[in-house]
ZAFI-82107 format. One record per residue (C-alpha): residue in one letter; x, y, z. Coordinates in nm, 3 decimals, padded with zeros to 5 digits. Example, Ala and Ser with C-alpha at 12.3 -4.5 7.8 and 13.67 -1.06 7.14 Angstrom:
BEGIN
+----+---------+---------+---------+
: aa :       X :       Y :       Z :
+----+---------+---------+---------+
:  A :  01.230 : -00.450 :  00.780 :
:  S :  01.367 : -00.106 :  00.714 :
+----+---------+---------+---------+
***
This chain:
BEGIN
+----+---------+---------+---------+
: aa :       X :       Y :       Z :
+----+---------+---------+---------+
:  P :  08.719 :  10.376 :  12.055 :
:  H :  08.955 :  10.098 :  11.939 :
:  A :  09.341 :  09.996 :  11.943 :
:  A :  09.516 :  10.043 :  11.643 :
:  F :  09.844 :  09.838 :  11.530 :
:  F :  10.091 :  09.892 :  11.256 :
:  V :  10.157 :  09.575 :  11.070 :
:  T :  10.371 :  09.477 :  10.783 :
:  A :  10.193 :  09.370 :  10.473 :
:  E :  10.306 :  08.997 :  10.550 :
:  A :  10.125 :  09.015 :  10.891 :
:  F :  09.821 :  09.203 :  10.749 :
:  L :  09.791 :  08.923 :  10.480 :
:  A :  09.833 :  08.625 :  10.746 :
:  A :  09.571 :  08.805 :  10.984 :
:  R :  09.318 :  08.812 :  10.688 :
:  E :  09.360 :  08.432 :  10.650 :
:  F :  09.411 :  08.319 :  11.016 :
:  L :  09.107 :  08.513 :  11.192 :
:  P :  08.856 :  08.375 :  10.963 :
:  A :  08.981 :  08.028 :  11.005 :
:  C :  08.947 :  08.073 :  11.385 :
:  G :  08.583 :  08.186 :  11.324 :
:  I :  08.654 :  08.543 :  11.380 :
:  P :  08.481 :  08.791 :  11.161 :
:  I :  08.680 :  09.048 :  10.995 :
:  S :  08.618 :  09.376 :  10.778 :
:  P :  08.657 :  09.412 :  10.432 :
:  A :  09.014 :  09.569 :  10.376 :
:  W :  09.002 :  09.929 :  10.277 :
:  T :  09.242 :  10.207 :  10.191 :
:  R :  09.225 :  10.597 :  10.230 :
:  R :  09.475 :  10.694 :  09.954 :
:  G :  09.499 :  10.358 :  09.758 :
:  V :  09.881 :  10.282 :  09.921 :
:  E :  09.788 :  10.151 :  10.283 :
:  A :  09.573 :  09.880 :  10.386 :
:  L :  09.325 :  09.877 :  10.673 :
:  M :  09.110 :  09.638 :  10.837 :
:  F :  08.911 :  09.600 :  11.183 :
:  F :  08.820 :  09.294 :  11.395 :
:  R :  08.707 :  09.201 :  11.735 :
:  D :  08.912 :  09.048 :  12.008 :
:  P :  08.710 :  08.750 :  12.202 :
:  S :  08.599 :  09.064 :  12.478 :
:  G :  08.478 :  09.260 :  12.209 :
:  N :  08.739 :  09.538 :  12.187 :
:  L :  08.768 :  09.667 :  11.836 :
:  I :  09.105 :  09.634 :  11.658 :
:  E :  09.249 :  09.792 :  11.368 :
:  L :  09.546 :  09.669 :  11.170 :
:  F :  09.705 :  09.949 :  10.980 :
:  C :  09.971 :  09.841 :  10.698 :
:  R :  10.151 :  10.145 :  10.563 :
:  E :  10.226 :  09.977 :  10.222 :
:  G :  10.304 :  09.655 :  10.036 :
:  V :  09.983 :  09.497 :  10.030 :
:  P :  09.887 :  09.377 :  09.675 :
:  G :  09.606 :  09.533 :  09.521 :
:  A :  09.573 :  09.810 :  09.789 :
:  D :  09.500 :  10.072 :  09.512 :
:  Q :  09.199 :  09.856 :  09.447 :
:  L :  09.059 :  09.869 :  09.788 :
:  P :  08.743 :  10.070 :  09.864 :
:  K :  08.830 :  10.420 :  09.969 :
:  S :  08.723 :  10.605 :  10.293 :
:  G :  08.807 :  10.979 :  10.380 :
:  P :  09.118 :  11.060 :  10.562 :
:  A :  08.953 :  11.064 :  10.904 :
:  G :  08.822 :  10.715 :  10.932 :
:  H :  08.626 :  10.412 :  10.765 :
:  G :  08.299 :  10.616 :  10.693 :
:  R :  08.053 :  10.378 :  10.527 :
:  T :  08.321 :  10.131 :  10.427 :
:  V :  08.295 :  09.914 :  10.720 :
:  D :  07.999 :  09.754 :  10.906 :
:  L :  08.125 :  09.735 :  11.269 :
:  D :  07.813 :  09.558 :  11.404 :
:  G :  07.907 :  09.259 :  11.163 :
:  L :  08.210 :  09.187 :  11.353 :
:  W :  08.071 :  09.065 :  11.683 :
:  Y :  08.099 :  08.687 :  11.763 :
:  D :  08.031 :  08.433 :  12.033 :
:  K :  08.252 :  08.150 :  11.978 :
:  W :  08.573 :  08.083 :  11.807 :
:  S :  08.835 :  07.831 :  11.790 :
:  L :  09.193 :  07.763 :  11.666 :
:  P :  09.204 :  07.601 :  11.318 :
:  V :  09.283 :  07.224 :  11.308 :
+----+---------+---------+---------+
***
């Protein structure tokens, strides 16, 4: 189970920069049809969060593709756990 949020391309790209700068692991971005972009990360309590951008992410057509029903083998969810994080300096 996870929570999913629709985000703009700008917010998607900002999250891909900000979260790793805080020490929070993120999944590789992927797509289902080459238009949208998706990613996972966990909040500090371990809840799985999905960001879904319907369109506008540059290079979305080149992202790894998953099936229409999920992330399949594209994402290692176990690799998203972490113990510490901090705001970037």
